[in-house]
C-alpha positions in Angstrom: -24.7 60.3 6.5 -24.5 58.4 3.2 -25.7 54.9 4.3 -29.1 53.4 3.6 -30.2 50.1 4.7 -32.9 47.9 3.1 -34.4 45.2 5.2 -37.2 42.6 4.7 -39.9 43.3 7.3 -41.7 39.9 7.1 -40.7 36.3 6.4 -38.6 37.2 3.5 -39.5 37.2 -0.4 -40.8 40.7 0.2 -39.3 42.1 -3.2 -36.2 43.7 -1.7 -34.1 43.2 -4.8 -36.7 45.3 -6.9 -36.4 48.1 -4.1 -32.6 47.8 -4.1 -32.5 48.0 -7.8 -34.8 51.2 -7.8 -32.8 52.8 -5.1 -29.4 51.9 -6.7 -29.6 54.8 -9.3 -28.4 57.2 -6.6 -25.8 54.8 -5.0 -22.1 54.4 -5.5 -21.8 51.0 -3.6 -24.0 48.1 -2.6 -23.1 45.8 0.5 -24.5 42.4 1.3 -24.2 41.8 5.0 -25.7 38.4 6.0 -27.4 35.3 4.6 -25.9 33.1 1.9 -26.9 31.3 -1.3 -30.3 30.5 0.4 -31.4 33.9 -0.6 -32.8 34.6 -4.0 -32.9 38.1 -5.3 -34.7 38.6 -8.8 -34.5 41.9 -10.8 -36.0 42.7 -14.2 -34.4 45.0 -16.6 -36.3 45.4 -19.6 -36.9 42.0 -21.0 -34.1 40.5 -19.1 -34.5 38.7 -15.8 -31.5 38.3 -13.4 -31.5 36.1 -10.4 -28.7 36.4 -7.8 -28.2 34.5 -4.6 -24.8 35.9 -3.3 -23.8 38.7 -5.7 -25.4 42.0 -4.9 -27.9 43.1 -7.6 -26.1 46.3 -8.1 -23.6 44.4 -10.1 -26.0 45.2 -13.1 -24.6 48.9 -13.0 -21.1 48.7 -14.5 -20.1 51.7 -12.2 -21.4 50.2 -9.0 -18.9 48.8 -6.3 -20.5 45.5 -4.9 -19.3 44.1 -1.4 -19.9 40.9 0.3 -19.5 41.6 4.0 -18.1 39.5 6.8 -21.6 38.4 8.0 -22.3 36.6 4.7 -21.5 32.9 4.3 -20.2 31.7 0.9 -20.8 28.5 -0.9 -17.7 28.5 -3.0 -19.1 26.4 -5.8 -22.4 28.3 -6.0 -20.4 31.6 -6.1 -18.1 30.5 -8.7 -21.1 29.6 -11.0 -22.8 32.8 -10.2 -19.7 34.7 -11.1 -19.3 32.7 -14.5 -23.0 33.3 -15.3 -22.7 37.0 -14.7 -19.7 37.3 -16.8 -21.3 35.3 -19.4 -24.0 38.0 -19.8 -21.3 40.7 -20.4 -21.1 41.8 -16.9 -17.7 42.5 -15.7 -16.5 42.3 -12.0 -13.0 43.3 -12.0 -12.0 46.0 -9.6 -15.6 46.5 -8.4 -16.5 43.3 -6.8 -15.1 42.5 -3.3 -15.4 39.7 -0.8 -14.5 40.1 2.9 -11.6 37.9 4.0 -13.6 37.4 7.1 -16.6 35.8 5.4 -17.2 32.1 6.4 -17.1 29.5 3.8 -19.8 26.7 3.3 -18.2 23.5 2.1 -19.8 20.1 1.3 -19.6 19.0 5.0 -22.1 21.7 5.9 -24.6 20.8 3.1 -24.4 17.2 4.3 -25.1 18.2 7.8 -28.0 20.4 6.9 -29.7 17.6 4.9 -29.0 15.1 7.7 -30.6 17.5 10.3 -33.8 18.0 8.2 -34.1 14.2 7.7 -33.6 13.4 11.4 -36.1 16.1 12.5 -39.0 14.5 10.5 -42.3 16.3 10.8 -40.6 19.0 12.9 -38.1 19.9 10.4 -37.5 23.7 9.9 -38.0 23.4 6.1 -34.6 24.8 5.2 -33.1 25.1 1.7 -30.5 22.5 2.7 -27.9 24.9 1.5 -25.6 24.3 4.7 -26.3 27.8 6.0 -27.2 26.7 9.6 -24.0 24.3 9.8 -21.7 27.1 8.6 -23.0 29.7 11.1 -22.8 27.0 13.8 -19.0 26.5 12.9 -18.6 30.2 13.1 -20.0 30.5 16.5 -18.0 27.5 17.7 -14.8 29.1 16.2 -14.3 26.1 14.0 -15.1 27.7 10.6 -13.2 28.4 7.5 -12.9 32.0 6.3 -12.4 33.3 2.8 -8.8 34.5 3.8 -8.0 31.2 5.2 -8.1 29.7 1.6 -5.1 31.9 0.5 -2.7 30.1 2.9 -2.4 26.4 2.2 -0.7 25.3 5.5 -3.2 27.4 7.6 -6.0 26.1 5.5 -4.9 22.5 6.1 -4.7 23.3 9.8 -8.3 24.8 9.9 -9.8 22.2 7.9 -8.1 19.3 9.9 -9.7 21.0 13.1 -13.1 21.3 11.6 -13.2 17.6 10.4 -11.9 16.2 13.8 -14.7 18.0 15.5 -17.2 16.2 13.4 -15.8 12.8 12.9 -18.5 10.9 14.9 -21.3 12.8 13.1 -20.0 12.3 9.5 -18.2 8.9 9.7 -19.9 7.7 6.4 -19.3 11.0 4.6 -15.4 10.9 5.7 -15.1 7.4 4.1 -15.3 9.0 0.8 -13.0 12.0 1.8 -9.4 12.5 0.6 -8.0 15.1 3.0 -5.1 16.1 0.9 -7.2 16.4 -2.2 -9.7 18.6 -0.3 -6.8 20.9 0.8 -5.6 21.2 -2.7 -9.1 21.8 -4.1 -10.0 24.5 -1.6 -6.6 26.2 -2.1 -7.1 26.2 -5.9 -10.6 27.7 -5.4 -9.2 30.3 -3.0 -6.6 31.4 -5.8 -9.7 32.0 -8.1 -11.3 34.3 -5.6 -8.0 35.9 -4.7 -8.6 39.0 -6.9 -11.8 39.7 -4.9 -10.9 39.0 -1.4 -10.0 42.1 0.9 -10.5 43.6 4.2 -14.0 44.9 3.6 -14.5 46.9 6.8 -11.5 49.3 5.7 -13.0 49.3 2.1 -16.5 50.4 3.4 -15.2 53.1 5.8 -13.0 54.6 3.1 -16.1 54.9 0.8 -18.1 56.5 3.7 -15.2 59.0 4.3 -15.2 59.8 0.7 -19.0 60.7 1.2 -20.0 57.9 -1.3 -23.6 56.7 -1.1 -23.9 53.2 0.1 -26.9 50.8 0.0 -26.9 47.9 2.3 -28.9 45.0 1.0 -30.6 42.6 3.3 -31.5 39.0 2.8 -34.5 37.0 4.2 -36.8 38.9 6.5 -37.0 40.2 10.1 -39.4 37.4 11.2 -36.7 34.9 10.2 -34.0 36.6 12.5 -32.2 34.0 14.5 -32.9 36.0 17.8 -36.1 37.9 17.0 -38.0 35.6 14.6 -40.3 32.7 15.3 -37.6 30.4 16.6 -36.7 27.7 15.7 -38.3 28.2 12.3 -35.9 30.9 11.4 -32.7 31.5 9.5 -29.2 31.3 11.0 -28.2 35.0 10.9 -29.4 38.4 12.2 -31.8 39.9 9.4 -32.6 42.9 11.5 -30.7 46.1 11.5 -28.0 44.7 14.0 -27.0 42.4 11.3 -26.2 45.3 9.0 -23.6 46.4 11.7 -22.1 43.3 12.6 -22.0 41.9 9.2 -20.2 44.8 7.5 -18.1 46.5 10.2 -20.0 49.8 10.4 -21.3 51.9 13.3 -25.0 52.6 14.0 -24.1 56.3 13.9 -23.2 56.0 10.3 -26.7 54.7 9.1 -28.7 57.6 7.7 -32.0 55.7 6.6 -33.6 52.3 7.2 -36.1 51.1 4.8 -38.4 48.3 5.5 -39.9 46.3 2.5 -43.3 44.8 3.0 -45.6 43.0 0.5 -49.3 43.9 0.2 -49.9 40.4 1.5 -47.7 37.9 3.5 -45.8 34.7 2.3 -43.8 32.2 4.0 -41.5 29.4 2.8 -40.9 26.3 4.8 -42.4 25.3 8.1 -43.4 27.5 11.0 -46.4 29.5 12.3 -48.1 31.7 9.8 -51.2 33.4 11.4 -52.8 34.9 8.4 -52.2 32.0 6.0 -55.0 31.3 3.5 -55.3 27.6 2.6 -58.1 28.4 0.2 -58.9 30.1 -3.2 -57.6 33.3 -1.9 -54.2 31.9 -1.1 -54.2 30.3 -4.6 -55.2 33.5 -6.2 -52.3 35.3 -4.7 -49.9 32.6 -5.3 -50.6 32.3 -8.9 -50.9 36.1 -9.7 -47.8 36.9 -7.7 -45.8 34.0 -9.0 -45.0 33.0 -5.4 -42.5 30.1 -5.9 -39.0 30.2 -4.2 -36.2 31.6 -6.3 -33.7 29.2 -4.6 -35.9 26.0 -4.1 -38.9 26.6 -6.5 -41.2 25.6 -3.6 -44.7 27.0 -3.6 -44.8 29.9 -1.0 -47.5 29.9 1.7 -49.7 33.0 1.1 -52.0 35.0 3.5 -53.4 38.4 4.2 -51.3 41.3 5.4 -50.3 41.0 9.1 -50.0 44.4 10.6 -49.2 42.9 14.0 -46.0 41.2 12.6 -45.1 44.2 10.5 -45.4 46.5 13.5 -43.1 44.3 15.6 -40.7 44.4 12.7 -41.0 48.1 12.4 -40.2 48.4 16.2 -37.2 46.2 16.1 -35.5 47.9 13.1 -36.7 51.5 13.5 -37.8 51.9 9.9 -37.8 55.4 8.7 -40.0 54.6 5.7 -41.5 51.5 4.1 -41.6 50.3 0.6 -44.9 48.3 -0.4 -44.4 45.7 -3.2 -46.8 43.6 -5.2 -49.7 46.0 -4.8 -50.9 45.0 -8.3 -51.6 41.4 -7.3 -54.6 42.6 -5.5 -56.4 43.9 -8.5 -59.6 42.0 -9.1 -60.5 41.3 -5.4 -63.6 42.6 -4.0 -62.5 42.7 -0.4 -59.0 42.9 1.2 -58.4 41.9 4.7 -55.6 43.3 7.0 -54.8 41.6 10.5 -54.8 44.3 13.1 -54.7 42.0 16.2 -54.7 38.5 17.5 -57.0 36.5 19.8 -55.0 34.3 22.1 -56.8 32.1 24.7 -59.8 34.4 24.5 -58.0 37.6 24.9 -57.2 40.1 22.3 -53.4 40.9 22.0 -51.6 43.4 19.9 -48.1 42.1 20.4 -46.4 39.5 18.3 -45.7 36.4 20.2 -42.1 35.4 19.8 -42.6 31.9 21.0 -43.6 29.6 18.2 -45.9 27.5 20.3 -47.8 30.6 21.3 -47.9 32.0 17.8 -49.3 28.7 16.5 -52.3 29.2 18.8 -53.3 32.8 17.7 -56.4 33.6 15.6 -56.1 36.7 13.5 -58.5 39.6 13.8 -59.2 41.4 10.6 -60.3 44.8 9.2 -62.0 44.5 5.8 -61.3 47.0 3.1 -63.0 47.3 -0.3 -60.8 46.1 -3.1 -60.4 47.3 -6.8 -61.0 45.9 -10.3 -58.6 48.2 -12.1 -55.2 47.0 -13.3 -52.6 49.3 -11.7 -49.3 48.0 -13.2 -48.8 51.0 -15.5 -49.6 53.8 -12.9 -46.6 55.9 -11.9 -48.4 58.7 -9.7 -50.0 57.9 -6.3 -53.0 60.1 -6.9 -53.8 58.0 -10.1 -54.3 54.8 -8.1 -57.9 53.7 -7.4 -59.2 55.3 -4.4 -59.6 51.9 -2.5 -55.9 51.1 -3.3 -54.8 54.6 -1.8 -56.9 53.6 1.2 -55.2 50.4 1.6 -51.9 52.1 1.6 -52.9 54.8 4.1 -54.3 52.2 6.4 -50.9 50.4 6.5 -49.2 53.8 7.3 -51.6 54.4 10.2 -51.4 50.9 11.5 -47.5 50.9 11.4 -47.1 54.7 12.1 -44.5 54.8 9.3 -44.8 56.4 5.9 -44.9 54.3 2.6 -42.7 56.1 0.3 -42.2 53.6 -2.5 -45.0 51.5 -4.0 -44.1 48.7 -6.6 -46.9 47.8 -9.0 -44.9 45.4 -11.2 -41.4 43.7 -11.6 -39.7 46.5 -13.8 -37.8 49.4 -12.4 -40.3 51.7 -14.3 -43.2 50.1 -12.5 -42.5 52.0 -9.2 -44.4 54.9 -7.6 -42.6 57.3 -5.4 -44.8 59.0 -2.9 
């Protein structure tokens, strides 16, 4: 089967874009299947840095077909800007960039509601990017949403937009005072015409590529522990970031997936609020943050940093059925004398090996660690596993043993060349 899925195994920001970019050399098409502009994917090619939020990173390859699946929610303004920025760098999208007609649309109402919800939540706010992702998915589930295909029919667009607004009138009275409905219809219709060359029935496109035995790479956003069902609810995103999201967000069958790759950092990070058992609010956390440049691509917020959590990663491995792992940012640990890995939790005086999915319970756990010796050597130029310091090799094999899954890709830097295949 020609389908490979790449998923984040932790709280997102694992370096998926680097791994997708490395694997893309052998692929014919890349598919995004969930999330929206709240995702930030950074790729380094030579001296050039590219940051994408909605467009698949494979767009950098002039022969790559790039598809935004039905599970993605699209901020029209942000995507138009991203398209123009991509073109301005000499990258053409014509005849190889496609958007599902079934993808739902994020409009200013959703951004307003997202900001309002965060404000009203006070100290218990989720810590979202305030990009309108949650309200967009809410409208999708409530059958009130706008889809990309709706933008191409002005009368149907008028009907759908009117229906959406009527269901929110009491919530957004202040916002509606400044809204001219007819102007909004015209604006969204005009935007739809700009997207028209890209909008298509993507499930048929994806299946035709599979039937032609093309190699497809599915690019996940965020991470497993932010999954709307399996993450530390309510401190999660609004989509399924696990393997099920790849199926429902694209229109493929589970039988068509050949390989599932889980991406883990050598340490853990989290953006926003919510429980984070191995968080280090000390010099170790500061060291990791500064060495790893751990600041959000979308928001610029400093990420919370902590030791590798094997309990959380094993839970993720169980849910997704990872065939192999990609380990990123191993180079950040160079210079540390000791490295800790969380192998279990203490909860109310008992040792547990399962990841508690209830946030109230997860907040109470205390991690138990195994200590491993670190290494002082810089490893960012190493390309062969056996050339890594012995202690770095031991760290990797320990993760393999704890997760019972082989690590086949090791990233020791941002560039594609700084990758070890094991």
